[in-house]
C-alpha positions as CSV (number, residue, x, y, z in Angstrom):
1,X,-2.5,24.8,-2.9
2,X,-5.3,26.5,-1.1
3,X,-8.7,24.8,-0.6
4,X,-10.3,27.4,-3.0
5,X,-7.7,26.4,-5.6
6,X,-8.5,22.7,-5.1
7,X,-12.2,23.3,-5.6
8,X,-11.4,24.6,-9.1
9,X,-8.8,22.0,-9.8
10,X,-9.8,19.3,-12.3
11,X,-8.2,16.7,-10.0
12,X,-9.6,18.1,-6.8
13,X,-12.1,15.3,-6.7
14,X,-9.3,13.0,-5.6
15,X,-9.1,14.8,-2.2
16,X,-12.9,14.9,-1.9
17,X,-13.3,11.1,-2.5
18,X,-10.3,9.8,-0.7
19,X,-12.0,9.8,2.7
20,X,-15.1,8.1,1.2
21,X,-12.9,5.4,-0.3
22,X,-11.0,4.9,2.9
23,X,-14.2,4.7,5.0
24,X,-15.9,2.3,2.6
25,X,-12.9,0.0,2.3
26,X,-12.6,-0.2,6.1
27,X,-16.3,-1.0,6.4
28,X,-16.1,-3.7,3.7
29,X,-13.2,-5.4,5.5
30,X,-15.0,-5.2,8.9
31,X,-18.1,-6.8,7.4
32,X,-16.0,-9.5,5.6
33,X,-17.2,-8.3,2.2
34,X,-13.9,-7.3,0.5
35,X,-14.9,-9.6,-2.4
36,X,-17.4,-6.9,-3.5
37,X,-14.5,-4.9,-4.9
38,X,-13.1,-6.4,-8.2
39,X,-9.5,-7.4,-8.5
40,X,-9.2,-4.9,-11.3
41,X,-10.5,-2.0,-9.3
42,X,-8.2,-2.9,-6.4
43,X,-5.2,-3.0,-8.7
44,X,-6.1,0.3,-10.2
45,X,-6.4,1.9,-6.7
46,X,-3.1,0.5,-5.5
47,X,-1.3,1.5,-8.8
48,X,-2.7,5.0,-8.6
49,X,-1.7,5.4,-5.0
50,X,1.8,4.1,-5.5
51,X,2.3,6.3,-8.5
52,X,1.0,9.4,-6.7
53,X,3.0,8.6,-3.6
54,X,6.3,8.3,-5.4
55,X,5.7,11.5,-7.5
56,X,4.6,13.6,-4.5
57,X,7.4,12.4,-2.1
58,X,10.1,12.9,-4.8
59,X,8.8,16.3,-6.0
60,X,8.5,17.6,-2.5
61,X,11.7,15.9,-1.4
62,X,10.2,14.9,2.0
63,X,8.6,11.9,3.5
64,X,4.8,11.9,2.9
65,X,2.6,9.9,5.4
66,X,1.7,6.7,3.6
67,X,-0.8,5.3,6.1
68,X,-3.7,7.0,7.8
69,X,-3.1,6.8,11.6
70,X,-6.2,5.7,13.4
71,X,-4.8,4.0,16.4
72,X,-2.4,1.2,17.4
73,X,-3.7,-1.2,14.7
74,X,-4.4,1.1,11.8
75,X,-3.0,-1.4,9.4
76,X,-1.6,-4.6,11.0
77,X,1.9,-5.8,10.2
78,X,0.4,-8.8,8.5
79,X,-1.8,-6.7,6.3
80,X,1.1,-4.5,5.3
81,X,3.5,-7.3,4.6
82,X,1.0,-9.3,2.5
83,X,0.2,-6.2,0.4
84,X,3.9,-5.2,0.0
85,X,5.0,-8.7,-0.8
86,X,2.4,-9.0,-3.6
87,X,3.3,-5.6,-5.0
88,X,7.0,-6.6,-5.1
89,X,6.1,-9.8,-6.9
90,X,4.0,-7.9,-9.5
91,X,7.0,-5.8,-10.5
92,X,9.4,-8.8,-10.3
93,X,11.3,-7.7,-7.2
94,X,12.1,-9.5,-4.0
95,X,13.1,-8.6,-0.4
96,X,16.7,-8.2,-1.4
97,X,15.9,-5.4,-3.8
98,X,13.6,-3.8,-1.2
99,X,16.5,-3.9,1.3
100,X,18.8,-2.2,-1.3
101,X,16.2,0.6,-1.9
102,X,15.1,1.0,1.7
103,X,15.8,4.5,2.9
104,X,15.5,6.3,6.1
105,X,13.5,9.5,6.4
106,X,15.5,12.7,6.5
107,X,16.9,13.3,10.0
108,X,15.9,9.8,11.2
109,X,19.5,8.8,11.8
110,X,20.5,12.1,13.5
111,X,21.5,11.2,17.1
112,X,19.4,12.7,20.0
113,X,21.5,14.9,22.3
114,X,21.6,12.2,25.0
115,X,22.4,9.5,22.5
116,X,25.2,11.6,21.0
117,X,26.7,12.2,24.4
118,X,26.5,8.5,25.4
119,X,28.0,7.4,22.0
120,X,30.9,9.9,22.4
121,X,31.7,8.5,25.9
122,X,31.6,4.9,24.7
123,X,33.7,5.7,21.6
124,X,36.4,7.4,23.6
125,X,36.6,4.6,26.2
126,X,35.1,6.6,28.9
127,X,31.8,4.6,29.2
128,X,32.1,4.5,33.0
129,X,32.9,8.2,33.5
130,X,30.2,10.7,34.5
131,X,28.9,13.2,31.9
């Protein structure tokens, strides 16, 4: 969808306000003021994001970036795991179900040319031979 189409789209406001929401949330966390956002508002934001993420990635049949990349610690592992753990609990799932549903991105398991060559040599028992 072009930017002119988005300007006339009744849901175009989501794109316009996403950056504001992201920036404000980051600022609240940095100031230690996350409590200023109600539990209900946070649940609505997360629910909407999960619902949109699922629909978009399934309809477009491709991995959609889930996290804004801002540097090495965009979202820490602890932040991510705390949030994911609570989301799983909220829908009565555990790590076992997550493991069953976990999927690799398309092409992620494709061997790199050098890896394929090495794997072939090892598999044929020629690990010590030169390429």
